[in-house]
N, C-alpha and C positions, 0 to 999 in steps of 0.2 A: 442211482444210487452212488457212484463215486459224486457226483456233483453235490448232491445231499451233505455227503460227508463229508466234503470239502467244507461247506458251509457252517457245518456244525465244529470241525476242527480250528475253523477261523476264530466262531465265535468263544470257542473254550479257550483260544489264546488270549485274545480279547480281554476275556474277565479275569484271566489269570494276571495278566499285566496290569489291569485297574487295580485286583486285591493288593498286587506286591507295591505298588506306587500307595494305597491306602496306608498299609502296614510300615512302610521305611519312608514314607514322605517328610516326616519330622527329623530322619536320619540324615538329612542331607539332598536329598531326592527335589525337595521345595522347601528347602532349609532358607537362611537369610541370605540376603547379596541379590545382585542381579538374576534374572530368569536364564537357566541354559538352553540351549538348543533342545536338549531333550525332556525339560519343562515345558520348552512351548510347543512340542509335538504332542505334550499331554493334555495342555488345553484343546489342541484341535479335535483330539480324537474327544475329548468332553462335550464337543459341539453336537453330538450323537445326544446328547441328554437333554438339551435344553431347545424350548422353542423359539419362534420370532413371531412378536405381536403385531396387532395392525401396522406400526411405524417400522418394522424390522427389528426391532428391538428385541435383547435377548428375556427369556421368563423361563421359569422352571415346572416342568410337571408336578405339582404336588397335589397328593391326594390325601384325605383326612379320615382318618381310623374312623369307622362310625359310631366305636365303643368309647369314644372319647367324647368326655361331655365337658362344655365351656357354658362359662357364667353369664355370658350373653352374645350377643351375634357380633359387636365389635371384636371383643376378644378372640372369637373364631376367626376374623379376619386377619387378625394379628399373628394368631398360630402360623395361618399360610403366606404370610408374608415372612414371618421370621424362619420357617424352614428352608422356604425357597432360597432364602438369603443363605442358611448355613451350607445348603447343596452346592451355592455357587463360591462357597469360600474353600482355596486350595489350598490354604496353609494357615494352622492356628498355633503357633509353639507354644503358646501360654494355655490354651485348653478354654478358654473364655466360652466357647461356644459349646461346651461339652456337656453343660447341663442344659440345654436346649432342647428338651424331650417332653412329650407330654402336653396336657392341655393349660398347666397352670403359667403361662407364659410370664405373668408378673414375678415371678422368681425366677425367671432366666437371669444368667448373669448379664449385666449393663443395661438391664430394660428396669423402667421404671413407670408404674400405672398411679393414676391419680382419677379424682372423678371426672367426668367429662365436662366440657364446659357449657353445653347446652342441654345436660341433663345430670343433675350433680348425683342421681341415684345409681348411675351405670360408672363400671368402673371401666376404663380403658389405657393402652398404653399411651403415656404422654411424652417419654425422654427416652433417649437411647446415648449411651456414654460408653463406647470403645477404645478410647484414647488410648495411645500405647499399646495397642496390643500386637502389634507388627503382625497382624495378622494379611495376606495375600487374598487375592479374591475380585470380585466386580460386584456392583450393585443391579440388582435384578430388580424388574419392573415391578414386582409385586408390594415392592417396599411402597408403591403409590396406595396401597391398601390402609396404611395406617395414617388415617386423615385427621386421630387426633394428635398425632404428633406434634409437639412443641421444639424440642428440642432434639438436635440430630449431631454429636459429637464422635468424629471417628479420625480426628488427629494422628498422626504420627503410625501409621499401617504402610500395607503394600498393595491398598487397592488401586487398581487401572480400569482402564476402559473410560467410559462416557458417564453422566448423570443421569439416572433414568426420567424419560419426558414425563413419566407418571407422578413424579415431584408435585408436580403442577396442583394433584390433589391435595395436598398437603397445606390448605387454606389456614391453618393457624400457627404454623410452623414460623418461628419468630428467632433460632440460631442455629445456624448452620455451619459447622467447622468442619472442613473438608482438608484441612492444610498437611503438608507432610506427607503425601501422597504419590502416586503415580498416574493422578487422571490426565487425560490428554485431550486433544480436538479444540476446537473451539471455543470462545467464551461459552460456558453453561447457560445460555440465554433460559432454560426453565427456571433458574432464581428469579429473572423480573417476574414473572407470574405468581410470586408468592407474595398475596396481599400483606401479610403481618410479619414480613421478614423484617428484622433490627441490625443481626451481627450475622456480616458474610465473610469469611475465611476461606480462600483458596488459597492460600500463600504458598510457596513449595510444592508446586505441580508443574506439568507440563503443557498448560495450556498455551494457547499460541493465537497469532491473528490480529484483531481489534479490540478495543473496549467498547461494547456498544455505546453510545450517549445515554440510552435510558435509563444505565446503573445510576447516573448521576443526577435524574431526575425523578428516582423513587423517593417518595414523600417519607416513608417509613423509617429508612435507614438511620443508622445511629454509628457502625463502624464497618467501614470497608479496609480488604487487607487483600490486595490482588498482588503482592509482592513475589518476586522470585518464581516468575512464570517466563513465558516467551511470548509475551507480547510485543507487537511492534507495529507502531503507530502514532500519531499524536494523540496527545493528551486533549480529549474534546473541550471545544471552547465552553460550553455547559457545565464543565468540572465545577465551577462556583456555584451549581445550583444546590448541589447536594447538602441536606440540613447535618450530614455526620458530624461527632465528634471527633473522630478519629479518622484518617485515612493515611495509608502507607501503598506506594506504588514502586518502593525501591526494587530494583534487580529486573528491571526489565528493558525492552529495545525500544522505547519511546524517544521520539525526538520531536523536534521542534520549540517553541515556547512554554515558558510556565505561564498558563493561562491568567491573563487578567482578573478575568472575572474568581478566581479566589477571594478578593476583596470582599464578596457577598458571604462569604462561609462565618457568620455573624456565631455560632455554636462551636467552631471549630476548636479543639484543644489541643488536638498534637497531629503536624504534617511531617510526612517524611518522604521525601524526593531523590534522597541520594540514590546514586546510580542509575539513574533513568535516561540517560542518553538527553538530555534536555540541552538545547543550542538559545539563548537568547538571554536578554538581561532581566535582571530581576525586576518585576513592576513594581511600581511605587505602590500599588493598592494592598500590599500584605502589611502595610502600616493600618489598614483597618481591623487586622484580625487582631482584637482588644483581649479576646480569651486565651489565647494560645501560649502554651507554657514550652512546646519542643518543636522548633522549626528544623530540619534537616535539608538542607537542598546540595551536601557535598559529593563529589565524585560525577560532577556534571561538566558541560562546556560554557556555565554562564562567563557572561564579559561584561566591562562598563564599572559602574561604580555602586557601592553599597547603600540603596536608599535612605536618606533620611529619616523618610516615615517610619523604619522601623523602630525610630524613639516612640510610636505611639504602641508598640506591642508591650503595653504596662504589666503585663503577668507573665511575660516572656521568663524562662528560667535557662534553657539552654538553646543555644544558637549556634550551626555548625554550617560554613559554608567554605569548608575547605576543598582542596583539590579541583579549583576552578580557574578562570583567567581572570578573577576581579580586578580592576585596578584602582588607583586615587587613594584619598585619605579616607580611614576610617572615620565617621562621623561620633564626635565627640558624646552627642546624644543617645548613641546605643549602647557606649557602654556606661554611661550614667542611668540605665534602667533601673529601676529598685529593686526588680526582682530576679535580674541576670546573675547565674552563677555561673554557667561555664560556656565561654564564647571561643570558640575554635574557627579559625580562619586561615592555616596554614596552606602551603603550597598554591599560594596566589600571587598577587604582583603589585598587592598594597604599598605605596610610597608613604605614608605616613599614619603614626598611630597617638593619639590622644593619651596624656599621662593616666588618665581614667582607666584605661583597659589594663592598664600593668595594675591596680588595685583589684580586681576580680578575684574571687575565690580560685577559679581556674580560665587561663586563658592560654591558647597555643597560637604564636604568631610566627612559629619558624618557616623556613623557605620561603619569604618575602621579599621586598626590596627596599626595608625599613633601614636608615641610616645607622643608626646609633644602638642595632639590638644584633645578637650572636645568632650565629646558626642560618645568615641570610644566605640569598641567590646570590650570585657572584654578578659583577656587571653584565657580563658577556649576554647572560640570559635577562636580566631586568630592560634593557635597553631595546631591544626589538619589538618587546610587548608593550612598555610604558611609554614609547614615544609613538604608537599608534592610538589614533581617535577613532573612538568606538560612537557609532549614531545608532542607539538600539531602534528608532524608526526603520533602520534597512533588514529588519527580521521582521517586518509586515505582520507583524502579531494582533490579534483582534483586539480593540481597544476596548476600556472597561466600561461596563454600563451596567447602572443598576436596576435590579428586577423591578418592573413597575407593579408597586403596591396593589394589594389585594384589593385595596378599599374600593371595592364597587359601589359604596353608599354613593357615589355619586349620582345614581339613578336619581336621588329625590331631587336634583335640578329640573329633569324634566318638567314636573310640575309646573313650573312656569308656562308651558305650552298651554294648558287649560286656559290661561286667560284669553287665548285666539278666541274665544267664545264670545268676540268680540258682537256676532251675530245680536246684541240687544234687540235689533228692529224686532226681531220674531216675538220677544216678550208681549209687544201689543198685543198679538192676537189674544184676545180674552177664551177662545176657543179651549186653549191650552189647558185652562184650568180642569176642565173636564177630566184629567187624567190624575187631579187630585184625590183621587179614590184613596190613597194613604193619608185620611184626615190628619193622624198625628203630626205630619211635617207641615200641616196646613199654615202654622205660623211660620215658619221657615218658608212656604213658598209664597207669604205676602210679598216676599222681596221684591218681586216680577215687577210691583205696582212702583220700588223703587226706578224702575228704569224708565217710566213715564216721568216723574220728574226729571230728567236729565241734567236739567239746568244746576239744580242744587245738588244732583249726586254725581258727582263729578267722578266720585269712585266706581259708580254704576258697571262701569265697563265690565268689572266681572259680573254684577249682578245678569246681565244680560243671559250668560248661562242660564240661568232661572226658565228664560223662555225655551232656549234651546233641551232642555233637561224636561221637555214635556213629560217625561217620565218624574213624578214626585221625588224622587231621590235627588236630583240633580238640586231641588229648591235648596236643600242643606247651603251650599256656597254660597246665595244671597241673603246668609244670615244678617249680613250688616243691616238691611232694610228690615230684620226683624223687629227693630221697633213698631212699624206698622201693625205687624201680624196682632197685636193685642187686640187693637180694634176689632179685627175680624172675629174674636172672640165674641162680641155680643150677638145674638142671636139676630137681631133686629137687622146687623149689617148683612146677615144673611139675605134675606128678601130684597135688599137693596141689590144684590147682583145687577138685577135688571136695570135699575139706574147707572150701576155701574158704566154703563154707556157714557153716561154723562163726562163722567170722567174718564174718557177712554184708558188713560195710563193705568188710573187706578182699579177699573173694574175688576182686572184681572186678579190682581194682589187679594184680599182680606176674603171676598167670600168665592171669588171665582172656585178657587180648589173646593171649598165644601161643598158649594151651591149645587153643583151636577148629582155627585153621590153622598157628599159629604153633609148630610144633613147637620151632625154634630159637631159643627165646627166649634162650638163653645170648647168643647174638650181639648180641642187642637190649640186651644192658646197654652195649655199646659205643656204640650211637647215642646215649646221651643226650646225648652232644655234639650229635646233630642239633637237638635240641629247641633250637633258638636264641632262637626267638619269645619260651622262656620264661625270659627273664632274671631274672623277679623271685626276688631272693634271699629276700626276705621269708618264704619257705616254710622257709629253711633250719631256723627250729626243730622244724616236724612231723618233720624227719626225726628227730628223738632221739626224738619219741613213737612212730614207725613201729617203730624198731628191736624194739618189742615184737613185733609182729604177724608179722615174720620167724621170731623166734625158733619159734612153733607149726611151720612147716614143718621140715623135717629141717636143713635148710641154716642154721639159726639164725646159727651164729657166722660165715658168711661175710658176712649181711647187717650183722652190727655195721660190718664195716669200709669196705663202701661207701659208708654212709650219709656219712662223710666226704667223701669223691671229691666226689658230686654238689655240693655248694657252690662248688668251683673252677670246675665247668663252668659254673656261672651267670656267670662271666665273659665271657661271650658280649655283646657289644657293642650289641645291641639294647635301646633304654631300657625301662624299666621297664613303661614303658604299653605294649609289646606285650602285657603280661598280657593285656588284655582283648582283644586282638585274636584271637580266637580264630575261626580259618577258618569254625567250622560257624555261627557266628552270621548271620542272614539279613543282616544291614546289614555290609557288606564292613568290615572293620576296616581304616582307614585307613592303621595303623601297622604290620602286615604287612607283608612285603617285597611281597607280591603287589600292595598297593595302590599300585604304581607308577603308577597312573592319576595325571593331571595334577595331582594336589590342587592344585600350586602353579603356575597356569598362567603362562607366562613372563611376566614385565609388558612392557608395550610396549616394545621397543627404539627410540626416538626418537633414534637416535645418526646417524643420516643424515649424512654428512659434507657441512658446506656444498659448493655445488656449487663446482667447478672454475673457477677463473677463465678463462674462455675467450676468444678473439679475440674473440668476438661482441661484447662489452665495450668497442671502444676508441673509439668514439664518440659523442659525449654525445648526449641528448635535450635536447628544448626546455628551458632553465633555468628555474627558479623564483625569479624576482627576490625579493631579501633572503635566500634560504638559502647559506650558504657551503659547507655539505658536501653529499656525494655520495650518494645512497643507496647501496648496496652494489653488486654486481656489474655488470652490463649497463651502462648509459650514466650517466656520473657524475652528471647530474642527474635527479632523480626528478620 
């Protein structure tokens, strides 16, 4: 009895404490500011209320009231996800989730519904926006049930913990804004599994470790904000592979080189590398950034001269390289850029400034070593740095390499191999004609005869293929010999097949195909047109030569007239290369029509449009002193 009474007493105390915290949490127990030891203890106790999934991540035990009616199963799943999230919220000072009650989830504050992309007749949760709510809590695994979610904005809150692994189920999520929270741990790799992600904003959190190179190979991204975290590593060499238009890495513990691959970022519009711990020279490849309007590499340890190639950044409006160890003369071409408005290079060791720089709308040249300018460094500070010779190669930065263009159309060249059909000798065997069952191509097949007259048919090398193409299809390549086919049309010629032996070479051409199976060779003549692949007009000369062979057969007169017609047939659009494209060859002829193989793999379409400005980005994040412009989308300050 004593034991049971103690247990009851303990549970009563616990429930009382829980009720007390729920009632007075907003009065300071879980208010603004950092969590107290008491709050931490409360969070630990709440672990009795949630479960661990198969990955060991937290989820909430949510039960659905049977009396609730849902418009469709997707909204029922959304209800479970949102109720689990509501239970994982420890503080909601603005009561944004107070109306998260009942089955009408589309009327919850911050929740937006729209027709499902895969079924417009079904309404589903398409977006969540709880920006600037000052909400404290964490993200439960059940959020992975929101499979139709396209936008997830929760910046400027107090969410902590990790990003749920079940986010990998959000296959159409394209905007993810987790900025200005208290998320921690390694880089959230789950974001790399989001196939449609265009906008990634995880700035102002407590992520740490290295940034995975895969982030910069993700072809769908258009904006990356990873600034002001605890990342410590070198910026990956494949940095320049990213197709983004905006990237901000400021305020991390990066070190090493400014990647020369940055020159490959042709779509880049704004790049902010300030206060990233970089130590190297500025690579001359930055001059390839023709579309960049904002370039900020201030507050680093950059040395050496300012590259003259910056003069190629024709759209540059704001250039900031302040607080580094740059030396030498400011290139005049930089100050003459047509759109440059703000050039800040204060707190460096430059020794020369062209007059054009003083004509800019805003220029800050303080604390340099410029002889005739005010507010410069004293000679004692300048001489130790200015007298040094900086060798940029000493940093051993990876050299610039242009990405191999995806023009895989190169495959067409392989077509030449077909010529290997040098086996013209095989053509002599008249037995091959037996396969001509495909009477239609007989005209085309007649080409084999050409091989016999090798003397006159210098081009026959290709014709040899016909023999090999025992299968009628190959016959098309020999179209050059096409002229002879006309003779074949005459039915009389077909009987001659036996006589064909006399003209060893010619026997196979005309009749051979039809004789065996194709009594209807006459029709075959029309098929000549069928031989589209054999456009090579080169064979036009042979026809004349072949005219003699046809005469042997009773229908010599008809034969002459046909030869001319074949040439017109050669008007087929297929390019001459098709000649080598003989179906029979083992190697698939790339030029042949059949080669619809994706020879030219479609180039990566980095055309993701910049994320639409959403209401999320209404409030500013912590400002960065000394920076007048704001980084793109969300908060104006980065």
